[in-house]
N, C-alpha and C positions, 0 to 999 in steps of 0.2 A: 352452857354444858359444864358439868363437873366431871373431871377425869381423875380417877384414882389408879394406883398401880400396886399389884401384889408382886413381891420380889421373887418368890419361889413357891412351888407346890410343897405341901407338907408343913408350911409355916402356920401356926395357930393364929387365927385372926377372928376378930369380932365383926368383920364386915358382913352385912346382909346383902345378898346378891339378887334376891328374887324379883326386884323391879328394875334391874339394871342390865345393860348390854355388856357382855363380857367378851373380850378377845383373848383367847388362849394362844400364847406365843412360845413356841419351842423351835427356834431357828435351826439348831443343830441337834436332832434333825426331824423330829416327828411332824411338826407343822409343814416343813418343806416337803417331806415325803408324802403327806396327805394331799397337798396341793398338786404335786406332780402326778400322783396316781390318778386323781380325778381328771386332770388335764389330759391324761393319756387314755381315757375311756373307761376307767374303773366305775362300776355302778354305784357303789357306796363303800364306806369303811365302818366297821363296828369296833370301836375302841374298848379295850378291856384292861384291867389293872394287873392281872396275873396270868401267867402262861396256862395254868390249869383251866381258867375261864375260856381261853381261846380254844383249847382242845375240846372242851364240852360243846361250845357253840359250833365248832367245825363239824362235829359228829351230827349235829342237828341239821345243818344246812346242806352239806354234801358237796358234790363235784364242782359246782360253779364257784367255789370259795377257795381263797388262798389264806395262809397264815403268814403274818409278817411281824417282826419285832426284834428287840435286842435286850440284852443285859450287859452292862459295862461296855456298850458300844458294839458288841459282837452278836451275830445271829443266834437266836435261841435254838438249842438242839431240837431237831425234829420239825422246825418251822420251814416253810417254803422260801421265805425271803427274810433278809435282815431289815435294817432301818436306813439303808442308803437310798436316797431318792433316785440314784442312777440305776438301781435294780428294777425300778417300777416303770419300765418302758411299755409302750403300747402293745408290743408283741406279747408281753407277759401279763398285763393287767386288764386289757380291754375286755369289757363285758363280764368282768369278774367282780365278786364281792371279796373284800379283804378284812380279815379280823386282825386288828393291830394291837400289839402289846409292847409298850416301851417303858423305860425306867422312869421317865418324868412326864412326857407329854400327855400320854393317855391317862395318867393319874391326875394331872391337872384338869383334864376334861371332866373326869368323874367328880372332882372336887367342886367344879363350877356348875354342876348339873341342875342346881336350883335357880339359876339365873333366868331372867325373862327371855334372854336371847344369847346364844353362844356362837361366836365366830372363830375361825382359825386364821391366825395371822403369822406372817413371816416377811422377810425382805421381798420374797418373790411376788407377793400380792399386797404389799403395804399401801400402795396408792389406791387401789380399788377398795380396800377395806376402809381406808380413811375417808374416801368419798361417801361411802355408805353411812359412816358414823356421824356425818356433819349435822344431821337433824335430830340426833339423840340427845336426851337430857342428862343421863347418867351413864358413864362408861367406865368400865374397869379393865385395865390392861393386865392380864394375868400371865406373868412370866413363869414358865415351868421351872427354870433353873436346873440345878443338877444336885440330886440327892439332898434336897431341902436347903440348898444354898444358892445365893445369887449367881446367875450366869450373865456375863458381860454381853454376850451375843444377843440374848433376849432383851436385856435392858436397852441396848442401842436400837433394836427394832421398835421397842415401845416408844423410845424418844423420837424416832423418825415419824411414827404415826402422830404423835403430838405435834411435831413440826409441820406435818402436812395439814393438820386441822387448823393450825394458826395461819398457814399460807392461804387457806380458804376463807380467812377472815371470820372464823367462828369465834364467838366470845367464849372463853374457857376459864374455868376455875380449877387450878391444879392443886392436888394435895402435895405434901412434901415429897412423897415417893414419886409422884408423877413429875415433879420438878427435877428430881434426881435423874430420871430417864432423859428428860429434855436437855439438861445441862451436860450430861454424859455424851449424848449424841452430838451436840454442838461442839463440844470440846474435842472429841476424838474423830468425828467424821466431818461435820459441817457439810460443805458442798463436794467433798471428795468421795462420792459414792463409787467412782471407778476404782478407788483404792481400798474398797471395803474388805475384800478378802484378806489383804495384808494387815489391815487394822484389826480384824478379828483374831489374828494370831496373838494379840495381847491377852486374849481370854484363855484361861487354864484349860477349859474343855476343848477348845479348838486345837491346842497343842497336843492334847491327849488323843483326839481323833486322828490327827496327822501321824502320830507315833504308831498307831495300830493299822495304818494303811488307808486312811480315808481322806487324804489331802484333797482329792478331786471333789469330794462332797463339799468341802469348805468353799472352794471356788464357785461351785454351782449354787450353793445356798446364798451366796453374797450378791447374786444378780437382782438388783432392785427392779421390781415391776416386770420381771421376765414372764410371769404367768398371772395376768391381772384378772383373777377370778375371785368372786365372793363365795366363801366356803362357810357352811353353817353346820352345827351339830344340834340335832333335835330328835327326840324319840329314840335315842340310842344309835342313830345313824348320822354319819358325816357325809354331806353331799354338796355339790354345787347348788347355790341357792336357786338359780333359774331352772335347774333340773328338778329340784324339789317342788317348785311352784308348778311346773308342767305336769308333774306326776299327780298333783292334787287337783288338777283341773279336768 
């Protein structure tokens, strides 16, 4: 298996993704919010890049739909929900469709849309995602980052996925960027996953979210394998993979 890593959305790259399995990682917070919403009974999520796109789709779909998203970490005016996973409780999202628009995560999903297969990754489901990847030939870990720059939280999650694959005795070839993720994870986290929330405070974006009132999100998003679901993005819809398979049968 060859593993590559993209450091942030918006970075110009010559990478060709169409024959590869891509894992989009936005730990704080889009990936974690998506996983939580689906775990709590959301039907699917429709990621969009701009708030205007969300408003247009919402008009088409109607009453069973919610809008969620943020700009600079705060809820977009007029939207039903922000981007805190703690807002996406079963009472709020069960049997709902959600149009999601975030600063980095949904943009990364759109940038990856030509990949052969797209998964959603975070600490919450890193183990389940890694298990699925073990038989793949070419994997790209796509860190959403923040405003076109590297995000330490995403890099550490990518490193954990690489570490998990190595623990499964998968033979891997790592690009320099993937090596960076693995080395960062081993240096900063290692076996101290119970201390991950505190470790994440070394990230600039973590400290920013805490400063605007979302410290609880950081603790929540740092729970490794808390929601062990395989989440995929296909045909414009983000769904649990087993739910997608059932719908197609």
